Biopython code that builds the backbone (N, CA, C, O; Angstrom):
import numpy as np
from Bio.PDB.StructureBuilder import StructureBuilder

atoms = [
    (1, "MET", "N", (24.236, -43.219, 40.735)),
    (1, "MET", "CA", (23.702, -42.013, 40.661)),
    (1, "MET", "C", (24.800, -41.123, 41.374)),
    (1, "MET", "O", (24.722, -39.936, 41.059)),
    (2, "SER", "N", (25.581, -41.370, 42.067)),
    (2, "SER", "CA", (26.671, -40.315, 42.190)),
    (2, "SER", "C", (27.678, -39.716, 41.110)),
    (2, "SER", "O", (28.205, -38.603, 41.120)),
    (3, "ASP", "N", (27.818, -40.811, 40.113)),
    (3, "ASP", "CA", (28.440, -40.617, 39.152)),
    (3, "ASP", "C", (28.032, -39.427, 38.424)),
    (3, "ASP", "O", (28.768, -38.471, 38.181)),
    (4, "ALA", "N", (26.440, -39.583, 37.989)),
    (4, "ALA", "CA", (25.775, -38.787, 37.355)),
    (4, "ALA", "C", (25.655, -37.208, 37.849)),
    (4, "ALA", "O", (25.358, -36.218, 37.180)),
    (5, "ILE", "N", (25.994, -37.321, 39.272)),
    (5, "ILE", "CA", (25.524, -35.596, 40.197)),
    (5, "ILE", "C", (27.110, -35.227, 40.024)),
    (5, "ILE", "O", (27.331, -34.016, 40.023)),
    (6, "ASP", "N", (28.353, -36.164, 39.864)),
    (6, "ASP", "CA", (29.180, -35.644, 40.032)),
    (6, "ASP", "C", (29.535, -35.227, 38.968)),
    (6, "ASP", "O", (30.421, -34.378, 39.061)),
    (7, "GLU", "N", (29.038, -35.599, 37.412)),
    (7, "GLU", "CA", (29.135, -34.755, 36.385)),
    (7, "GLU", "C", (28.328, -33.851, 36.065)),
    (7, "GLU", "O", (28.794, -33.181, 35.143)),
    (8, "LEU", "N", (27.019, -33.408, 36.497)),
    (8, "LEU", "CA", (26.561, -32.350, 36.913)),
    (8, "LEU", "C", (27.218, -31.158, 37.542)),
    (8, "LEU", "O", (27.192, -30.052, 37.003)),
    (9, "ARG", "N", (27.776, -31.383, 38.624)),
    (9, "ARG", "CA", (28.649, -30.657, 39.302)),
    (9, "ARG", "C", (30.026, -29.915, 38.598)),
    (9, "ARG", "O", (30.405, -28.768, 38.835)),
    (10, "GLU", "N", (30.600, -30.798, 37.761)),
    (10, "GLU", "CA", (31.616, -30.711, 36.979)),
    (10, "GLU", "C", (31.168, -29.678, 35.887)),
    (10, "GLU", "O", (31.755, -28.610, 35.717)),
    (11, "LEU", "N", (30.054, -30.094, 35.145)),
    (11, "LEU", "CA", (29.413, -29.194, 34.083)),
    (11, "LEU", "C", (29.334, -27.377, 34.730)),
    (11, "LEU", "O", (29.850, -26.304, 34.416)),
    (12, "GLY", "N", (28.301, -27.911, 35.847)),
    (12, "GLY", "CA", (28.079, -26.210, 36.636)),
    (12, "GLY", "C", (29.683, -25.694, 36.710)),
    (12, "GLY", "O", (29.831, -24.590, 36.186)),
    (13, "ALA", "N", (30.560, -26.120, 37.106)),
    (13, "ALA", "CA", (31.982, -25.511, 37.665)),
    (13, "ALA", "C", (32.917, -25.348, 36.574)),
    (13, "ALA", "O", (34.099, -25.014, 36.657)),
    (14, "THR", "N", (32.215, -25.638, 35.497)),
    (14, "THR", "CA", (32.832, -25.358, 33.945)),
    (14, "THR", "C", (32.372, -24.141, 32.866)),
    (14, "THR", "O", (32.837, -23.767, 31.790)),
    (15, "ALA", "N", (31.198, -23.702, 33.714)),
    (15, "ALA", "CA", (30.490, -23.302, 32.795)),
    (15, "ALA", "C", (31.005, -21.669, 32.516)),
    (15, "ALA", "O", (31.775, -21.037, 33.239)),
    (16, "THR", "N", (30.433, -21.250, 31.420)),
    (16, "THR", "CA", (30.965, -19.999, 31.051)),
    (16, "THR", "C", (30.131, -19.155, 32.129)),
    (16, "THR", "O", (29.087, -19.576, 32.628)),
    (17, "PRO", "N", (30.899, -17.515, 32.527)),
    (17, "PRO", "CA", (29.818, -17.125, 33.439)),
    (17, "PRO", "C", (28.794, -16.230, 32.321)),
    (17, "PRO", "O", (29.041, -16.032, 31.132)),
    (18, "ALA", "N", (27.714, -15.815, 33.010)),
    (18, "ALA", "CA", (26.724, -15.137, 32.635)),
    (18, "ALA", "C", (26.770, -13.681, 32.266)),
    (18, "ALA", "O", (27.447, -13.022, 33.054)),
    (19, "PRO", "N", (26.332, -13.129, 31.462)),
    (19, "PRO", "CA", (26.504, -11.531, 31.210)),
    (19, "PRO", "C", (26.057, -10.888, 32.144)),
    (19, "PRO", "O", (25.077, -11.452, 32.630)),
    (20, "ALA", "N", (26.452, -9.485, 32.878)),
    (20, "ALA", "CA", (26.314, -9.194, 33.828)),
    (20, "ALA", "C", (24.604, -8.616, 33.866)),
    (20, "ALA", "O", (23.981, -8.124, 34.807)),
    (21, "ALA", "N", (24.211, -8.874, 32.583)),
    (21, "ALA", "CA", (22.524, -8.169, 32.312)),
    (21, "ALA", "C", (21.864, -9.290, 32.838)),
    (21, "ALA", "O", (20.674, -9.218, 33.146)),
    (22, "MET", "N", (22.707, -10.618, 33.012)),
    (22, "MET", "CA", (21.375, -11.829, 33.662)),
    (22, "MET", "C", (21.247, -11.492, 34.739)),
    (22, "MET", "O", (20.019, -11.441, 34.817)),
    (23, "ASP", "N", (21.744, -11.113, 35.993)),
    (23, "ASP", "CA", (22.195, -11.071, 37.137)),
    (23, "ASP", "C", (21.087, -11.419, 38.029)),
    (23, "ASP", "O", (21.002, -12.477, 38.652)),
    (24, "ALA", "N", (19.901, -10.068, 38.055)),
    (24, "ALA", "CA", (18.708, -10.477, 38.670)),
    (24, "ALA", "C", (17.722, -11.570, 38.140)),
    (24, "ALA", "O", (16.965, -12.202, 38.876)),
    (25, "TYR", "N", (17.820, -11.742, 36.634)),
    (25, "TYR", "CA", (16.914, -12.850, 36.362)),
    (25, "TYR", "C", (17.692, -14.146, 36.691)),
    (25, "TYR", "O", (16.911, -15.079, 36.880)),
    (26, "LEU", "N", (18.783, -14.431, 36.795)),
    (26, "LEU", "CA", (19.332, -15.503, 37.200)),
    (26, "LEU", "C", (19.164, -15.766, 38.824)),
    (26, "LEU", "O", (19.070, -16.910, 39.268)),
    (27, "ALA", "N", (19.141, -14.768, 39.536)),
    (27, "ALA", "CA", (18.833, -14.825, 41.162)),
    (27, "ALA", "C", (17.398, -15.095, 41.221)),
    (27, "ALA", "O", (17.002, -15.805, 42.146)),
    (28, "LYS", "N", (16.472, -14.587, 40.285)),
    (28, "LYS", "CA", (14.937, -15.279, 40.457)),
    (28, "LYS", "C", (15.139, -16.369, 39.902)),
    (28, "LYS", "O", (14.258, -17.109, 40.341)),
    (29, "VAL", "N", (15.816, -16.973, 39.142)),
    (29, "VAL", "CA", (15.723, -18.467, 38.768)),
    (29, "VAL", "C", (16.318, -19.214, 40.220)),
    (29, "VAL", "O", (15.651, -20.146, 40.670)),
    (30, "HIS", "N", (17.377, -18.859, 40.827)),
    (30, "HIS", "CA", (17.584, -19.728, 41.726)),
    (30, "HIS", "C", (16.944, -19.339, 42.975)),
    (30, "HIS", "O", (17.455, -19.865, 43.964)),
    (31, "GLU", "N", (16.124, -18.688, 43.159)),
    (31, "GLU", "CA", (15.478, -18.155, 44.603)),
    (31, "GLU", "C", (13.883, -18.151, 44.354)),
    (31, "GLU", "O", (13.276, -17.906, 45.397)),
    (32, "ARG", "N", (13.157, -18.335, 43.370)),
    (32, "ARG", "CA", (12.130, -18.613, 42.791)),
    (32, "ARG", "C", (11.650, -18.639, 41.383)),
    (32, "ARG", "O", (10.963, -17.883, 40.696)),
    (33, "ALA", "N", (12.357, -19.972, 41.162)),
    (33, "ALA", "CA", (12.019, -19.964, 39.693)),
    (33, "ALA", "C", (10.457, -19.950, 39.318)),
    (33, "ALA", "O", (10.076, -19.544, 38.221)),
    (34, "TYR", "N", (9.815, -20.297, 40.043)),
    (34, "TYR", "CA", (8.467, -20.470, 40.016)),
    (34, "TYR", "C", (7.647, -19.243, 39.329)),
    (34, "TYR", "O", (6.585, -19.388, 38.723)),
    (35, "THR", "N", (8.146, -18.338, 39.477)),
    (35, "THR", "CA", (7.816, -16.653, 39.437)),
    (35, "THR", "C", (8.250, -16.205, 37.982)),
    (35, "THR", "O", (7.658, -15.298, 37.397)),
    (36, "VAL", "N", (9.413, -16.953, 37.381)),
    (36, "VAL", "CA", (9.541, -16.347, 35.967)),
    (36, "VAL", "C", (8.533, -16.418, 34.841)),
    (36, "VAL", "O", (7.777, -17.369, 34.640)),
    (37, "VAL", "N", (8.608, -15.283, 34.116)),
    (37, "VAL", "CA", (7.539, -15.198, 32.923)),
    (37, "VAL", "C", (7.947, -15.106, 31.926)),
    (37, "VAL", "O", (9.173, -15.221, 31.893)),
    (38, "ASP", "N", (7.376, -14.906, 30.821)),
    (38, "ASP", "CA", (7.682, -15.060, 29.386)),
    (38, "ASP", "C", (8.431, -13.131, 29.386)),
    (38, "ASP", "O", (9.322, -12.740, 28.632)),
    (39, "ARG", "N", (7.947, -12.562, 30.107)),
    (39, "ARG", "CA", (8.375, -10.979, 30.006)),
    (39, "ARG", "C", (10.217, -10.995, 30.694)),
    (39, "ARG", "O", (11.155, -10.309, 30.287)),
    (40, "ASP", "N", (10.217, -11.829, 31.603)),
    (40, "ASP", "CA", (11.372, -11.865, 32.531)),
    (40, "ASP", "C", (12.618, -12.408, 31.057)),
    (40, "ASP", "O", (13.811, -12.113, 31.137)),
    (41, "VAL", "N", (12.157, -13.043, 30.071)),
    (41, "VAL", "CA", (12.966, -13.793, 29.157)),
    (41, "VAL", "C", (12.982, -12.240, 27.894)),
    (41, "VAL", "O", (13.900, -11.578, 27.410)),
    (42, "GLU", "N", (11.870, -12.204, 27.798)),
    (42, "GLU", "CA", (11.541, -10.880, 26.824)),
    (42, "GLU", "C", (12.835, -9.469, 27.003)),
    (42, "GLU", "O", (13.457, -8.865, 26.129)),
    (43, "GLU", "N", (12.852, -9.335, 28.484)),
    (43, "GLU", "CA", (13.706, -8.342, 29.085)),
    (43, "GLU", "C", (15.272, -8.641, 28.655)),
    (43, "GLU", "O", (16.077, -7.859, 28.150)),
    (44, "MET", "N", (15.440, -10.021, 29.018)),
    (44, "MET", "CA", (16.837, -10.433, 28.542)),
    (44, "MET", "C", (17.110, -10.342, 26.904)),
    (44, "MET", "O", (18.246, -10.106, 26.490)),
    (45, "LYS", "N", (16.118, -10.521, 26.105)),
    (45, "LYS", "CA", (16.521, -10.772, 24.874)),
    (45, "LYS", "C", (16.503, -8.967, 24.482)),
    (45, "LYS", "O", (17.054, -8.505, 23.482)),
    (46, "GLU", "N", (15.893, -8.297, 25.314)),
    (46, "GLU", "CA", (15.838, -6.614, 25.143)),
    (46, "GLU", "C", (17.208, -6.522, 25.273)),
    (46, "GLU", "O", (17.789, -6.187, 24.241)),
    (47, "ALA", "N", (18.121, -6.791, 26.576)),
    (47, "ALA", "CA", (19.221, -6.402, 26.938)),
    (47, "ALA", "C", (20.210, -6.940, 25.639)),
    (47, "ALA", "O", (21.395, -6.750, 25.913)),
    (48, "ARG", "N", (20.067, -7.374, 24.702)),
    (48, "ARG", "CA", (20.815, -8.415, 24.061)),
    (48, "ARG", "C", (21.431, -9.472, 24.198)),
    (48, "ARG", "O", (22.457, -9.766, 23.584)),
    (49, "VAL", "N", (20.767, -10.270, 25.164)),
    (49, "VAL", "CA", (21.471, -11.670, 25.209)),
    (49, "VAL", "C", (20.601, -12.561, 24.174)),
    (49, "VAL", "O", (19.441, -12.322, 23.838)),
    (50, "SER", "N", (21.208, -13.369, 23.847)),
    (50, "SER", "CA", (20.799, -14.534, 22.741)),
    (50, "SER", "C", (19.820, -15.532, 23.572)),
    (50, "SER", "O", (19.754, -15.975, 24.718)),
    (51, "GLU", "N", (19.298, -15.606, 22.694)),
    (51, "GLU", "CA", (18.055, -17.204, 23.430)),
    (51, "GLU", "C", (19.002, -18.095, 23.684)),
    (51, "GLU", "O", (18.704, -18.577, 24.777)),
    (52, "ASP", "N", (20.180, -18.689, 23.210)),
    (52, "ASP", "CA", (20.866, -19.769, 23.529)),
    (52, "ASP", "C", (21.820, -19.691, 24.910)),
    (52, "ASP", "O", (22.191, -20.622, 25.626)),
    (53, "GLU", "N", (22.120, -18.072, 25.044)),
    (53, "GLU", "CA", (22.524, -17.693, 26.437)),
    (53, "GLU", "C", (21.635, -17.872, 27.422)),
    (53, "GLU", "O", (22.024, -18.258, 28.524)),
    (54, "ILE", "N", (20.430, -17.640, 27.194)),
    (54, "ILE", "CA", (19.484, -17.424, 28.357)),
    (54, "ILE", "C", (19.003, -18.641, 28.704)),
    (54, "ILE", "O", (18.713, -18.863, 29.880)),
    (55, "PHE", "N", (18.847, -19.634, 27.688)),
    (55, "PHE", "CA", (18.720, -21.062, 27.883)),
    (55, "PHE", "C", (19.781, -21.699, 28.517)),
    (55, "PHE", "O", (19.501, -22.345, 29.527)),
    (56, "GLU", "N", (21.061, -21.655, 28.109)),
    (56, "GLU", "CA", (22.120, -22.060, 28.653)),
    (56, "GLU", "C", (22.164, -21.874, 30.171)),
    (56, "GLU", "O", (21.933, -22.814, 30.931)),
    (57, "HIS", "N", (22.508, -20.471, 30.657)),
    (57, "HIS", "CA", (22.349, -20.120, 31.980)),
    (57, "HIS", "C", (21.389, -20.186, 32.721)),
    (57, "HIS", "O", (21.587, -20.216, 33.936)),
    (58, "THR", "N", (20.154, -20.224, 32.228)),
    (58, "THR", "CA", (18.968, -20.687, 33.277)),
    (58, "THR", "C", (18.809, -22.174, 33.543)),
    (58, "THR", "O", (18.136, -22.604, 34.479)),
    (59, "ILE", "N", (19.538, -23.030, 32.571)),
    (59, "ILE", "CA", (19.445, -24.430, 32.874)),
    (59, "ILE", "C", (20.809, -24.576, 33.677)),
    (59, "ILE", "O", (20.835, -25.527, 34.458)),
    (60, "ALA", "N", (21.854, -23.845, 33.611)),
    (60, "ALA", "CA", (22.858, -24.051, 34.686)),
    (60, "ALA", "C", (22.715, -23.330, 35.884)),
    (60, "ALA", "O", (23.401, -23.672, 36.847)),
    (61, "ALA", "N", (21.748, -22.165, 36.001)),
    (61, "ALA", "CA", (21.401, -22.026, 37.476)),
    (61, "ALA", "C", (20.161, -22.864, 38.289)),
    (61, "ALA", "O", (20.099, -22.884, 39.518)),
    (62, "ALA", "N", (19.322, -23.455, 37.526)),
    (62, "ALA", "CA", (18.311, -24.286, 37.998)),
    (62, "ALA", "C", (19.367, -25.686, 38.437)),
    (62, "ALA", "O", (19.311, -26.270, 39.519)),
    (63, "MET", "N", (20.115, -25.953, 37.529)),
    (63, "MET", "CA", (20.975, -27.178, 37.779)),
    (63, "MET", "C", (21.629, -27.076, 38.893)),
    (63, "MET", "O", (21.799, -28.040, 39.639)),
    (64, "ALA", "N", (22.096, -25.820, 39.146)),
    (64, "ALA", "CA", (23.050, -25.602, 40.556)),
    (64, "ALA", "C", (21.860, -25.174, 41.904)),
    (64, "ALA", "O", (22.110, -25.443, 43.079)),
    (65, "GLU", "N", (21.244, -24.841, 41.689)),
    (65, "GLU", "CA", (20.190, -24.816, 42.504)),
    (65, "GLU", "C", (19.699, -25.944, 43.058)),
    (65, "GLU", "O", (19.507, -26.067, 44.268)),
    (66, "GLY", "N", (19.488, -26.763, 42.262)),
    (66, "GLY", "CA", (18.863, -28.749, 42.198)),
    (66, "GLY", "C", (20.096, -28.840, 43.013)),
    (66, "GLY", "O", (19.903, -28.856, 44.229)),
    (67, "LEU", "N", (21.397, -28.906, 42.580)),
    (67, "LEU", "CA", (22.253, -29.668, 43.405)),
    (67, "LEU", "C", (22.382, -28.910, 45.067)),
    (67, "LEU", "O", (22.419, -29.549, 46.119)),
    (68, "ARG", "N", (22.420, -27.770, 44.964)),
    (68, "ARG", "CA", (22.434, -27.194, 46.192)),
    (68, "ARG", "C", (21.373, -27.441, 47.180)),
    (68, "ARG", "O", (21.630, -27.387, 48.382)),
    (69, "ARG", "N", (19.924, -27.772, 46.641)),
    (69, "ARG", "CA", (19.527, -28.455, 47.681)),
    (69, "ARG", "C", (19.363, -29.844, 47.933)),
    (69, "ARG", "O", (18.883, -30.321, 48.961)),
    (70, "LEU", "N", (19.796, -30.489, 46.917)),
    (70, "LEU", "CA", (20.051, -32.263, 47.315)),
    (70, "LEU", "C", (21.046, -32.545, 48.600)),
    (70, "LEU", "O", (20.913, -33.369, 49.504)),
    (71, "GLU", "N", (22.548, -31.151, 48.268)),
    (71, "GLU", "CA", (23.261, -31.252, 48.886)),
    (71, "GLU", "C", (22.719, -31.334, 50.583)),
    (71, "GLU", "O", (23.009, -32.163, 51.446)),
    (72, "CYS", "N", (21.690, -29.942, 50.662)),
    (72, "CYS", "CA", (21.198, -29.479, 51.854)),
    (72, "CYS", "C", (20.202, -30.693, 52.463)),
    (72, "CYS", "O", (20.083, -30.687, 53.688)),
    (73, "ALA", "N", (19.409, -31.829, 51.648)),
    (73, "ALA", "CA", (18.747, -32.988, 51.951)),
    (73, "ALA", "C", (19.508, -33.690, 52.603)),
    (73, "ALA", "O", (19.272, -33.909, 53.791)),
    (74, "GLU", "N", (20.542, -34.176, 52.006)),
    (74, "GLU", "CA", (21.733, -34.661, 52.158)),
    (74, "GLU", "C", (22.220, -34.778, 53.791)),
    (74, "GLU", "O", (22.340, -35.674, 54.626)),
    (75, "ALA", "N", (22.394, -33.514, 53.726)),
    (75, "ALA", "CA", (23.104, -33.166, 55.221)),
    (75, "ALA", "C", (22.234, -33.367, 56.191)),
    (75, "ALA", "O", (22.650, -33.785, 57.272)),
    (76, "VAL", "N", (20.634, -33.065, 55.960)),
    (76, "VAL", "CA", (19.802, -33.686, 57.067)),
    (76, "VAL", "C", (19.562, -35.252, 57.514)),
    (76, "VAL", "O", (19.393, -35.836, 58.584)),
    (77, "ILE", "N", (19.627, -35.571, 56.313)),
    (77, "ILE", "CA", (19.559, -37.120, 56.405)),
    (77, "ILE", "C", (20.813, -37.735, 56.939)),
    (77, "ILE", "O", (20.649, -38.815, 57.507)),
    (78, "ARG", "N", (21.840, -37.342, 56.884)),
    (78, "ARG", "CA", (23.105, -38.276, 57.644)),
    (78, "ARG", "C", (22.903, -37.910, 58.868)),
    (78, "ARG", "O", (23.610, -38.355, 59.771)),
]
sb = StructureBuilder()
sb.init_structure("model")
sb.init_model(0)
sb.init_chain("A")
sb.init_seg("    ")
for serial, (resi, resn, name, xyz) in enumerate(atoms, 1):
    if name == "N":
        sb.init_residue(resn, " ", resi, " ")
    sb.init_atom(name, np.array(xyz, "f"), 0.0, 1.0, " ", f" {name:<3s}", serial, name[0])
structure = sb.get_structure()
């Protein structure tokens, strides 16, 4: 499992930066993803962010947050 997690970390570290128009949205994904609604995505489209960019950066943000939480859990267990 460690190899797969290391691979995810590597992918996250090499991801292209998100457009500044996505900052508030991605903060929401990191802090409270359960509150993301269709309107949030529509706002990104209105800001001329492509659906591919929205998808890729959403996945990257969720993955990074998941890894961060995993690291916190591992620290508690040790």
